[in-house]
RODO-2510 file (C-alpha; in nm, 4 decimals, decimal comma):
residues 131
     n   res          X          Y          Z
     1     m    10,9493    17,2678     2,0397
     2     k    11,3299    17,3002     2,0131
     3     k    11,3582    17,3238     2,3910
     4     t    11,1512    17,0051     2,4345
     5     i    11,3657    16,8136     2,1845
     6     f    11,6841    16,9390     2,3510
     7     t    11,5541    16,8432     2,6982
     8     t    11,4464    16,5000     2,5722
     9     l    11,7855    16,4467     2,4106
    10     i    11,9742    16,5441     2,7278
    11     f    11,7471    16,3225     2,9403
    12     s    11,7972    16,0294     2,6998
    13     v    12,1751    16,0607     2,7130
    14     f    12,1613    16,0803     3,0920
    15     l    11,9319    15,7775     3,1131
    16     l    12,1482    15,5721     2,8756
    17     s    12,4666    15,6475     3,0657
    18     a    12,3008    15,5805     3,4032
    19     c    12,1638    15,2421     3,2916
    20     s    12,4603    15,1303     3,0894
    21     d    12,6879    14,8477     3,2056
    22     n    12,9774    15,0283     3,0362
    23     t    13,0062    15,3364     3,2514
    24     a    13,3566    15,4521     3,3280
    25     s    13,3387    15,3429     3,6912
    26     d    13,2280    14,9900     3,5951
    27     m    13,4803    14,9307     3,3201
    28     p    13,7872    14,7255     3,4075
    29     k    14,1136    14,9088     3,4084
    30     k    14,3091    14,8298     3,0936
    31     s    14,6765    14,7715     3,1263
    32     a    14,9246    14,8613     2,8573
    33     f    14,9825    14,4870     2,8308
    34     a    14,7362    14,2982     2,6055
    35     p    14,8663    13,9507     2,5174
    36     v    14,7325    13,7446     2,2335
    37     i    14,6030    13,4296     2,3974
    38     t    14,6254    13,1085     2,1996
    39     g    14,6074    12,7477     2,3020
    40     e    14,3950    12,5265     2,5202
    41     l    14,3259    12,6347     2,8779
    42     i    14,5036    12,4065     3,1272
    43     p    14,2802    12,3333     3,4287
    44     r    14,4445    12,4323     3,7556
    45     s    14,4238    12,2455     4,0831
    46     y    14,5161    12,5632     4,2718
    47     s    14,3522    12,8996     4,2050
    48     e    14,5783    13,1931     4,1221
    49     k    14,5505    13,5173     3,9285
    50     a    14,6917    13,3702     3,6076
    51     n    14,5804    13,1302     3,3382
    52     y    14,7932    12,8691     3,1667
    53     y    14,7470    12,7661     2,8039
    54     l    14,8878    12,4665     2,6192
    55     v    15,0211    12,6052     2,2917
    56     s    15,1779    12,2928     2,1384
    57     v    15,2778    11,9327     2,2092
    58     e    15,5118    11,7090     2,0136
    59     g    15,6415    11,3650     2,0984
    60     d    15,9487    11,1618     2,0074
    61     g    15,8167    10,8246     2,1259
    62     e    15,9682    10,8539     2,4723
    63     y    15,9080    11,2125     2,5865
    64     l    15,6717    11,4966     2,5068
    65     k    15,7883    11,8503     2,4431
    66     t    15,5376    12,1269     2,5177
    67     v    15,5106    12,4997     2,4836
    68     h    15,2707    12,6608     2,7251
    69     s    15,1989    13,0170     2,8233
    70     r    15,1182    13,1844     3,1526
    71     v    14,8965    13,4910     3,1272
    72     s    14,8329    13,7302     3,4149
    73     s    14,7297    14,0936     3,4295
    74     a    15,0962    14,1940     3,4596
    75     s    15,2839    13,9525     3,2340
    76     h    15,2736    13,6912     2,9603
    77     g    15,5426    13,4263     2,9430
    78     f    15,6141    13,1128     2,7427
    79     s    15,7815    12,7971     2,8724
    80     l    15,9321    12,5069     2,6837
    81     t    15,9099    12,1828     2,8843
    82     r    16,0093    11,8192     2,8258
    83     i    15,7726    11,5738     2,9955
    84     d    15,8306    11,2138     3,0980
    85     c    15,4765    11,0787     3,1473
    86     k    15,6011    10,7303     3,2422
    87     n    15,8050    10,8562     3,5399
    88     n    15,5929    11,1639     3,6184
    89     r    15,8706    11,4236     3,5885
    90     f    15,9726    11,7178     3,3697
    91     q    16,2597    11,9316     3,2474
    92     g    16,2251    12,3068     3,2105
    93     l    16,4031    12,3700     2,8800
    94     g    16,3522    12,7447     2,8374
    95     y    16,1461    13,0563     2,9021
    96     g    16,0641    13,3846     2,7267
    97     d    15,8490    13,6915     2,7893
    98     d    15,5712    13,8274     2,5664
    99     k    15,5964    13,5917     2,2684
   100     q    15,7043    13,2398     2,1884
   101     e    15,9946    13,3586     1,9730
   102     n    16,1549    13,5090     2,2863
   103     i    16,2123    13,1718     2,4537
   104     k    16,5748    13,1444     2,5651
   105     m    16,6997    12,7907     2,6150
   106     y    16,8496    12,6942     2,9511
   107     s    17,2020    12,5523     2,9383
   108     n    17,1840    12,3103     3,2317
   109     v    16,8552    12,1199     3,2558
   110     k    16,7765    11,8456     3,5044
   111     w    16,4805    11,6189     3,5541
   112     t    16,2508    11,7466     3,8274
   113     d    15,9885    11,5560     4,0239
   114     l    15,6410    11,7049     4,0360
   115     v    15,5062    11,9037     4,3295
   116     s    15,1338    11,8464     4,3762
   117     g    14,9282    12,1560     4,2950
   118     s    15,2076    12,3325     4,1035
   119     s    15,1548    12,4651     3,7540
   120     k    15,4048    12,2099     3,6171
   121     s    15,2170    11,9282     3,7907
   122     d    14,8931    12,0483     3,6331
   123     l    15,0653    12,0769     3,2932
   124     v    15,2063    11,7224     3,3137
   125     s    14,8720    11,5760     3,4277
   126     f    14,6827    11,7584     3,1544
   127     v    14,9227    11,6616     2,8737
   128     c    14,9814    11,3020     2,9825
   129     n    14,6102    11,2340     3,0273
   130     k    14,5473    11,3534     2,6698
   131     q    14,7978    11,1022     2,5269
***
């Protein structure tokens, strides 16, 4: 009786591990990096191995100021951007790794025209179309 229970138990464990979707070979490799993802997913016109999230938007009547994050398997960064929806251009104001509090402001910012398919172009389109 004990031998039958033991054999049944071993067989059950084997069967569960063989049929499971969570076996070690099927599980994705976890990196030491696990960002907290907040914000609204920004649709991309060009596929890449990162996602962009709109964290915040504020306006002053003329321009919009956004914080967005880029999340990939290797990094997580935050950008502060000023957007001119009327003239379809932007200013990169700052960037920081890992968390929003790490954003360092750039000292010399210039208006930049959009490049079709770029992440900034997708950001500007997404934000301006929501306004």
